[in-house]
N, C-alpha and C positions, 0 to 999 in steps of 0.2 A: 544575560539574556538567553543563553542556551538552556539553563535549567528551567526557565519560564516556559519556553517553547517545548521543552521536553515534557513537562507536566501537562501542558495543553495537548500534546500529541498522545500521551498515554490515555487521557480520558476521552479525547476525540475518537481515537480508534476503538477504545474499550466500550464506548457507548453507542457505536454504530457498526463497524465492520465485524467486531468480535462479539456483539451483543447476543446474537441468536444461538451461538454455540452453547450457551447455558439456558437462555430463556425460551428457546423454540418449543421444547417439550412441555414446559409448564403452560405456555400460551395455548398450545394445541389442546391440552387436557382441559384447561379451564374454559375455553371458548367453544370447543368442538369444531373449530375450523380445520380444514385439511392441512396436514403437515406440509404438503407440497406448496401450498399458498403461503403458509406462515414463513417457511424458509425462503421461498422464491421472492418474497418481498425485498430481500437484500439485493437481488438482481435488479429489481425496479429502482432501488436506491442508487445502485452503481450506474445504471443507465442515466438517471437524472444527473448524477455527478459528472458523467461524461458530457452531458449536454451543456452544463453551465461552466465547465472548466476553462474554455477559452476566454470567456468574459471575466472570470476570476483572475486569470493571468494579466489581462489588460488593466483591471482595476488595481491590482497590486503595483503594477508598473507606474500607474498614474498617481495613486494616492498612498502607497505604502501598505505594509501588512497589518498595521494596527486596526483600521476600520474593517478590513476584510475578515481578519481572524475573529474580531469581535462579532461581526455578523454571522460567521460560521458557527461559533459557540452558541449564539442566540438561536440560530436555525435548528441546530441539533437539540437544544433544550425544548423548543416548541414542538419539534417532531416527536420527541420522547413523551412530552405531555399529551400529545394527541394519541400516541399508543396507549398511554396509561388510562385514558378515558374512552378508548374505542370500544363501542358496543356492537359494531358490525365489521365485517371483513373489508368493505370499501373504505371505511374510515381508517382502519388499520393500514391499508395500502397507501392511503393519502398521507398518513403519518410518515411512511417510508419515503414518499416523494420529498417531503420537507427535510427528512434526514439526509436524503441524497443531495439536496442543495447544500446542507451543512458539510457533508463529506467532500463535495467538490470544492468548497471554499476553505476547508480547514485541515485536510490531511497533508501528507508529506509534500506534495507538489506546491501547495500554497505556502507551507512553512519554508521550503527551500527558496521560493521566489521572494518571500519576505526577507530572508537573510541576505539574498543577493541585492535587494534594494537597499539594505542597511550597510552591508560591508563591501559591496561591489565585487571586484575580482578576488578579494581576500576571503570570500564566504565559504570556501571549501571545507576548512577545518570545523567551522560551526555546523555545516550540513552533516558532516560525519558524526559529530557529537550528538546532534538531534536524533539521528537514526539510532544511535546507541540507546538513548532514552526511550524512543518509540518501540524498540525491540522488547521492552518489558510490559507493553500494553496488555497482552494476553496473560502474562504472568501475574500482573497486579489485578486485572479486572475480572478474570474468570473466577478466582476465589471470592472476590468481592461480590460478584453477581450471584454466585451460589449462596453466599451468606445472606444476601438481601432477599433472595427468593424464599429462603427458609424462614426468615423472620417477618418480612413485610409483603411477600408475594411478588409476582413478576410486575404487577402494576406499580407497587411501591418501589421496586428496583428502578423502573423507568423514571419515576418522580425523583428518586435520590440522585440519579445521574444528571437529570436536568438541573437539580439544585447545585450540584458540584460544578457544572459548566457555568451557571450564572453566578454562583456565589464565590467560586475560587478562580476558574479559568479566565473569565472576563475581567475581573479586577486585576489579575496578574498581567494580562495583555495591556490594559490601559495604563498600568503603573510602569511597566518596564519597556515596552516597545516604543520607539520614537515615532512621531507622526510623519517625519520626513527622513529621507536617507541621510546618514552621516557621511560627510564628504571625506574621502580618503586621498592620500597623496597619489597623484597620477590618474585619479578618476575625475569625472566632470559630471555635473548635473545636466540632465536633458529634460525636455518637455515631453511631448507625446512620444512613446517609444517607437523606434524605427524597427521594422521587421523585414526589411528587404534582405533577401538572401542571394548570394552569388550562385552560379551554377554548381560549384564545388560544395558550397554550404547546403544547397538544396539536396544534393546527393547524400551528404552526411545526415541531414535531417530525416530523409526517408528511410535510410538504412537503420538509423537508430530507432525510429518509430516502429519499423518492422520487428526489430529485436525486442522492443517493449511489448508489442502485441503478442508475439509468440511466448515470451516469458510469462506475461500475464495469464495466458491460457493454461500453460502446463502447471504453473504455480498454484492457480486456483483449483484446477482439477485434482492435483495432489492434496491440497489442503482439505478439500471436501470429501474425496473418495479414497484417501490413503489407507484407511483400515480395510476397506473392501479389496483394494489392490493387493495389500499384504496378505490377506487371507486367501486370495487367489493363488498366492505363492506357497500355500500350504501351512501358513502360520495360524496359530490359534488367535482368538480375539485378545487374550491377555498378552501374548507375545507381540501382536501388532501394536497394541497400545504402548508397551514398553519400548519397542524400537522407535515408534513415532515420537516419543519423548526426547530422542536424540537431536531432533531438528532444532528446537529452541536454543539449547546451549551452544550448538554449533553456529547458529546465526550470530549470537552475541559474541562468541569467541572470535569469529572472523571480523566482526566490526571493531572489536578491541585491537586486533592485529592491524587493521587498516588505520585506525587512529594512531597507533604507535609509529606508523610510517611518517606521520606529520606532513603528509602531502608532498613528499619529496619526489614522487613519481607521477607521471602523467595519468589522469583518470582513465585513459584508454587502457592502461594496464590493469586498473581495478575492474573495468568491464570485462577484460580478457579473462581475469581470474574468475569472475562471477560466472561467465558463460562456460568456461572450461570445467569448473567444479560442478555446476548444475548438470552439464552433459555427462560428465564422468559418473556422477551419482545415479542418474537415471539409466544410463547404459548398464552399470553394474547391477542395478535393481532388476532390469529386464533380463539379464543373463541368468540369474538364479538366486535362490534364497540363502546361499552360503555367504553372500556379501551384503546382506541387508543392513547390518549395523554400519559398516564402512560407507555403504552407498548413501545412507541417510545423513551421515555426518558430512560427507562431501557435498551433497545436495543442499543441506541446511547452511553450510558455510557459503556456498555460492549464492543462495537466495538472500543471505544476510548482507553481503556486500553489494549485491545488485542494486539495492535501494540507495546506497551511497553513489554508485556509478550513475544511476539515473538522475541524481541531483547534481553531481560534479561535472559530468562530461559535457552537457549543454553549456554550462558556464564557461568551460575551457574553449569549446568550439565557437560559440556565438557571442560571448561577452556578456557583461552584466546588464548593459542597457537594453538588450533584446531578450534577456533571460525570462522575465515574467511572462510576456505574451507567448513566447515559444514553448515554455513549460506548460502553459494552459492548453495550447494546441496539441502538444505531444501527449498530454494526459488523456485526452478524449478517446483515441482508439484503444489505448490500454485498458481504460475503465470499461469500455464496451466489451472488449474481449473477456475481461473478468466477469462481466455480467452474464454472458452467454456460456461461459466455460462449465459451470456446474451441470447445466442441462446437457451440454454436448458430451461431457464425461459420462453422465448417466446413460445416454443413448449409446455411446461407444461401448461401454461395459456390457450393456444388455445385448448388443448385437454380436460382439466378437469375444466377449469375456475379458477377465482381468489381465491374463497373461499377454494377450495380443495388444490390449490397451497400453500396457507398460512399454511394449516395443514401439507403439505409436508415439508415446510421450518421449521416448529416447530419440526417435527420429526427428521430432520437433526440436529438441534440444540440439541435435546435430545440425539442423538447418541454421540455427543461431551461430554456429561456428563458421559456416560459410559466409553469413552476413557480416560477422565480425572481421573475417579476412578482407572482405571488400571495404569495410570501414577503415581498416588499417591502411589500405591502399590509398584511400582519399587523404588520410592524415599525412602520409609520406609525400 
């Protein structure tokens, strides 16, 4: 089941979140639409994903992941088809609204909730494995997108991804994912999910949500503006690109290391490692250009295992029966933060410059350390 969800995650991320990294320039050149609108459509999609995510969590808790993930892949395919035929900017933006629905119903949070519905409290190892697969989304889809643009154009690339989603991902989901949760020893089936939280659990919920919001903001800003920030440190464009390539392998290596641990430690330790590594990397990056390589390796490793902590910690804190609804609610503020982060980063860089912006990102990551300490206090 993990390889099936892994393949679905690769193409769900590659055909939505990572799509414009390759297609944005061809779309702008072909249509004449402003690049800001072409790229900003992703923010519209993320806002839409945040709007639908609570209902997605409820739906998975009630019906399981198979119908929801099928709907997600279908929505992504429809959104891509709309992009492919869009002759006007409003129609293009509408296509991203539909893509946003698919993103909210089909990316990591939905996959994690589906696994919790199937495996209950034993879902952690599967969650870790799926993030390892998903980490190859850009590695697999960016070259594929470039190849498709070269041979069939950006519209043909959208149609190809829609075909993959409908022709490969949907059949895999229907074939391999069960329609109801498999009962495990010590687990019990429930009806409508209970989401009542005690005072302590509510505190844990809000602290973890705050960590997700802050992490979503600086991760997205770094992803969009990394080359600009590195050039502000005095690096050439070629050097910035070379150093930026350190992040991907560091993410995968950290996830492999987490998987090797086989879940023998509490996921709060995973979150601690993620927060500490991201903060260390951004602080080193803000200090100076002498530590750029090490800084990006540390940051990439932290970013890599944060995805695992985001899926595993709520399962440990709140249990499998409430996991789906709570994951849907936790996803909304993080997605909204990711939607506004590119614009916020651009404004920050234009107002104070790249160097000061790096210090601001390091300060955000340091705030996460404080929130993490408070979260540890609730755990103890």
